[in-house]
C-alpha positions in Angstrom: 59.7 70.9 87.8 63.0 70.8 85.7 61.5 72.5 82.6 60.2 75.2 84.6 63.8 75.4 86.0 65.4 75.5 82.8 62.7 78.0 81.5 63.4 80.5 84.4 67.5 79.9 83.5 67.2 80.6 80.3 65.4 84.0 81.1 67.7 85.0 83.4 70.7 84.2 80.6 68.9 86.2 78.3 68.4 89.1 81.0 72.4 89.1 82.1 73.2 89.1 77.9 70.9 92.1 77.2 72.6 94.0 80.3 75.3 93.2 79.5 74.9 94.3 75.6 73.5 97.4 76.9 76.4 98.2 79.1 78.8 97.7 76.2 76.8 100.1 74.2 76.8 102.6 77.2 80.4 101.9 77.9 81.5 102.7 73.5 79.0 105.7 73.7 80.5 107.0 76.8 84.0 106.7 75.3 83.1 108.4 72.3 80.6 110.9 72.3 81.4 111.8 76.1 78.4 112.1 79.2 76.1 114.7 78.2 75.9 114.0 74.3 74.9 110.2 75.3 71.4 109.6 76.0 70.1 106.5 76.8 67.6 106.4 73.3 71.1 106.6 71.4 71.8 103.6 74.2 68.8 101.7 73.4 69.4 101.8 69.5 73.1 100.8 69.8 72.1 97.9 72.2 69.7 97.0 70.0 66.8 97.1 72.7 64.1 99.6 73.6 64.6 102.9 75.6 62.2 101.5 78.1 64.1 98.4 78.6 66.9 100.7 79.3 65.1 102.8 81.9 63.6 99.5 83.3 67.5 97.9 84.0 69.3 100.9 85.0 66.6 103.5 86.1 68.9 106.5 85.6 71.6 107.5 83.3 74.3 108.1 86.2 72.9 104.9 87.8 74.2 103.5 84.2 77.6 105.1 84.3 78.4 103.8 87.9 77.6 100.2 86.9 79.7 101.0 84.0 82.3 102.2 85.9 82.4 99.5 87.8 82.7 96.6 85.9 84.7 98.2 83.5 87.3 99.3 86.2 87.2 95.2 87.4 87.4 93.6 83.9 84.4 91.4 84.6 80.7 91.3 84.9 80.5 90.5 88.7 83.5 92.5 89.7 85.0 91.5 93.3 87.1 94.4 95.6 90.5 94.6 93.9 91.5 93.7 97.6 90.6 90.1 97.4 91.5 89.1 94.0 94.2 86.7 93.6 96.7 88.7 91.8 96.4 91.5 94.7 96.9 88.2 97.2 100.4 87.8 95.5 101.5 91.5 95.6 100.4 91.4 100.0 102.0 87.8 100.7 104.2 87.0 97.7 108.1 86.5 99.0 109.4 88.8 96.2 109.4 92.4 96.7 110.2 93.3 93.0 107.8 90.8 92.1 104.7 92.4 94.0 105.9 95.7 92.2 105.6 94.1 88.8 102.1 92.5 89.8 100.8 95.6 90.9 101.9 97.3 87.3 100.7 95.0 85.0 97.8 94.3 87.0 97.1 98.4 87.7 97.5 99.5 84.6 95.2 96.9 82.7 92.6 98.4 84.8 94.0 102.3 83.3 93.9 101.0 79.7 90.3 100.1 80.4 89.1 103.2 82.2 91.6 105.7 80.1 88.9 106.3 77.2 86.2 106.7 79.7 87.9 109.5 82.0 86.5 112.3 80.4 82.9 111.2 80.7 83.4 110.0 84.6 84.8 114.2 85.2 82.0 115.3 83.4 79.3 113.4 85.2 81.0 113.8 88.4 80.7 117.6 88.1 77.1 117.1 87.2 75.9 114.3 89.2 76.5 113.9 93.1 76.5 110.2 93.2 78.5 109.4 90.6 81.1 112.2 92.4 80.5 110.1 95.3 81.4 106.7 93.9 84.4 108.5 92.0 85.6 109.3 95.2 84.6 106.4 97.3 87.0 104.4 94.2 89.9 107.3 94.5 89.6 106.7 98.3 89.7 102.4 98.3 92.6 103.0 95.8 94.8 104.9 98.3 94.2 102.6 101.4 94.8 99.6 99.2 98.3 100.8 98.2 98.8 101.8 101.7 98.6 98.3 102.6 100.9 97.8 99.6 103.6 100.2 101.3 102.6 98.5 104.7 103.7 94.8 103.3 107.1 96.1 101.5 107.6 97.5 105.1 107.2 94.3 106.9 108.9 92.9 104.5 112.1 95.3 105.9 112.3 95.9 102.5 111.1 99.7 101.9 113.6 102.6 100.9 115.7 103.7 104.3 114.2 106.7 105.3 111.0 106.0 103.3 107.9 105.8 106.1 105.0 104.2 104.9 102.6 107.3 104.3 105.5 109.4 102.6 105.6 105.6 100.2 101.6 105.4 100.1 102.2 109.3 98.6 104.5 108.3 96.2 102.3 105.1 94.9 99.5 106.9 94.4 100.4 109.7 92.7 103.0 108.0 90.5 100.3 104.4 89.9 97.2 106.8 88.6 95.2 107.6 86.2 96.5 110.7 85.2 100.5 109.3 85.1 98.9 106.8 82.5 97.2 109.1 80.7 99.8 111.6 80.4 102.3 109.0 79.0 100.4 107.1 76.9 98.4 110.5 75.5 101.9 111.5 74.4 102.8 108.4 72.2 104.1 105.2 74.9 103.5 102.1 74.2 101.4 100.1 77.2 104.7 98.3 77.4 107.1 100.9 77.5 104.9 102.6 80.4 104.7 98.9 82.2 108.4 99.1 81.9 109.3 102.5 83.3 106.3 102.2 85.6 107.8 99.1 87.3 111.4 100.4 87.6 110.6 103.9 88.7 108.4 101.9 92.0 111.5 100.1 92.4 113.6 102.9 92.6 111.0 105.0 94.9 109.5 102.3 96.9 112.6 100.5 97.5 115.5 102.4 96.8 117.0 100.7 94.1 116.4 98.0 91.0 
């Protein structure tokens, strides 16, 4: 019985490794070439598997891109929702608002670093593939809802800038802490460290009314 379980475990591990390799190949190719030129055959070739293996595992290119987005935005193979991660709990429940915003910038920027090279492929795919467009819209909505919870937590602490409502604060956070702002500054030559320092300082002034 143990021998059978061991064989099953070994097969499952190989399947996970193969899936991860195909996903990594897809991420690299989508980043390098964009969505349209990246075919399942090219992904299979880079991953060292048969194209039938890619089709059997992911079925379609849009479905494969969806998994790439979900995994690489999370930074882990089995992603948990952002609002359930340990660092987000510290953002929402920690005693110090400044530290909360520092954490939000630190971990949020890590997501943008992973996703920025993929952005062009996502935008192209979203214009062509309804399921990708739907996923990207859902991610944006979830991001805004999460940011509203962050701003509401600042309001609960009594530290939100004078005259700033939760809705206006959410608007500011959603726009400032975004893929577009990160890509614009990083694309202009800003280092990641420079961006994080500026972003943390800016959010504190905008949301807390001071450093």
